[in-house]
N, C-alpha and C positions, 0 to 999 in steps of 0.2 A: 471760055475755053471750049473748043469744039470737042464733041465726044469722039472717042477712039472708035474707028470702024470695027464693028463686030462685038462691041462691049455688051450690047443688049443681048446678043445671042449667048455670050459667055455667062451672063447673069442667069439667063433662063436655064442653061445647061447645069449651072451650079445648083439651082433649086431642084432640078430633076435628080441630080446625083445625091443630094442630101436626102431626098425623099426615098430614093431607091435603097438607101442604107438602113432605113427605119423598118421595124417589124410591122407587118400588116396585122391590124386588129379587126376582126370580124365579129360583129354582135350576133351571137347564135340565137336570134329570136325565132320562134317563141320559147325555145328551151331555156334560154336565159333572159330574164326580164330586164329591160333597160333601167338605168338609174335616172329617174326623172327629177328635175328641179322641184323643190318643195312648193313652188307656186305655179305648177303646171295646170293648164286649163284642159282638163280631160272631159269631165261631165259635171253636171250641177246636182248637188244633193239637197234634199229638202228636210228641214227639221220642223215638222208640221206643228209641234207644240207651241212654237213661237209665232206661227202664222196667224194673223188677225183678219185675214181676207180684206186687207185695205186696197187691193187691186193695183197698188202702185207699180209693182214689177210688170204686170201685164200692160199697163198704160204706157210705161216708158220703153218697152221692148220695141226696137226698130223693126223687127221682122214679124211682130204679132204672133209669136210662136208659143205663147203661154196661155193656157186655157184654165180658167178658174170658175167653179160653180160653188154656190153656198146657199144656205137658208138661214133664217132668223129663228132664234129660240128665246123664250121668255125665262129670265132668271129670277127666282124669288128674292124678295128683299133680304139683305144681310142682317138687318135688325128689325124687331117688331115695330110696326107702324111705318116702315120705310116704303119706298116706291119700287115696283118691279122694273127690272131692266131687261133690255133685249140685246142679244149678242149674235154675231155672225158665226155660223158653224160651217167648216170647210167640208164640202161634198166631193169636189174634184180639183186636183191640181196636176196638170199635165204639161209637158214641154215637148214640142216637136223638134227633135234634133236634126231632122232633115232640112229644117229652115233656119235653125239657130246658127249665128255666125260667131258665137263665142266672144262677144264683146264684153260681157260681164256687167253690163249696166244694171240688170235686174238684181245682181248681188250687191252692187254698190248702193242702189237706192232703197233697198229693203231696210226700213227703220227698226226692225225687231230681230235682225240676225236670224232669218229663217232659211236663207239660201247660202250655200258654200260651194267653192270649187273643190272637186275631187280629182286627183291625178289619174284615175282609171280611164282608159281609152279603148278597151276591148269590148265594144258593143256594136260591132258591125252586123248588119242584117242583110238577108237576101231579098227581103220585102221592105219597101220604103215605109209602109204603114207601121212596121214594127219599131220604127225609130221614134214613135210618139210614146214617151214613157209616162205612165201614170204615177200617182203619188206613192203607191206601194214600192214601185221600183226606185223612185227618187229617194225614198226613205232608206232603202238598202244602200244606195250610193253614199248616204250620209255617214255611214259607219266606216267608210274608206277615206274620209277627209282627214288629212294629217293634222297633228297638233300645231298650234301657232308657234312661230319661233320665239325663243326667249328674248325678253327685252334687254336692251342695253343697260348695264348696271348704273350708268350715269344718266339714264333717261328719266324724265319726269314721270311720277306715278300717274297712271290713268285716272281720269276724273271719276269714273264709275267705281273703281276700287277704293279711291280716297273717300268718296261719299259713303260707300258701304262700311269702310273701316271706321269712319267717324260715327256713323249710326250705331255700329256694334259697340264701340267704346262708350258712347253715351248711354246705351241700354245697360251695359255692364256696370257703369258708374251708378245709374239709378237703382239697379238691383242691389248693389253693394250698400248704398245708402238705406234702402228699405230693410235690408238684413241687419244693418247696424241699429236702425231705429227699433226693429222688433227685439233685438238683443237687449237694447237699453230698457225698453218697456218691461221685458221679462225680468231683468235685474231689479228694476224699480219695484215691480210687483213682489218679487221674492224678498227684497229688503223690507217692504211694508209689512208683508206677512210675518217676517222674522221679528220686526219691531212690535207688532201687535202681540205675538206670542210671548216676547220678553216682558211686555207691559202686563199681560195677564198673569204671567208667572210671578212678577214682582208684587202684584196686588194680592195674590194668594199667599205669598210669603209674609206680607205685611199683616194680613188678617190672621194668620197663624201666630205671628209674634205678639199681637195685641193681647193684654191681660183679660182673662175672662172674668166676669163678675161672679162673686161667690154667692151661695145661697143665703138668703136673709138680708142681703145688702139691698138698700133702696136704689 
């Protein structure tokens, strides 16, 4: 069926009329902050306690905008007679956001959950050199990272939580068994002490009840 002449124009005018009747909403930024989605990619925060200086994020970065420096320190043995170990200590962790393309690869490849997305986006600078954020600034961004969304009630329990729960239950069971064993030993020791005391008391009573020999008896 051939289209009616002017139907396209009528549809366009209908859309215009519907839009004209709606109230205009203007975001009064910066007086009113925008409501960002929970997974917004604003800036990258660093939780340096989890960083092991594995350099995986810097190697996988397509723009090579992550700069990491570290040194090695010797750790004394945990037990007497053990071997000393060496560990990497983080000296510098910086991200050049003038080069970053916000792909999130560094966050995805981090095996120790040291990098997170923060929805904060107000870090414009007049000097491009100021867009290189050192680890102190990245740590400040870390405290603006929103909490993860709640899991689906029907979802499978995460493996990490399941493993931690099983380990905690096993430790609690071992502690309960040890406490029961100690209580049983204490009860046995108390019963033995009571039996010895009763035996000693019975022996004294028997010696008191026995007839004493009279004087002059052979």
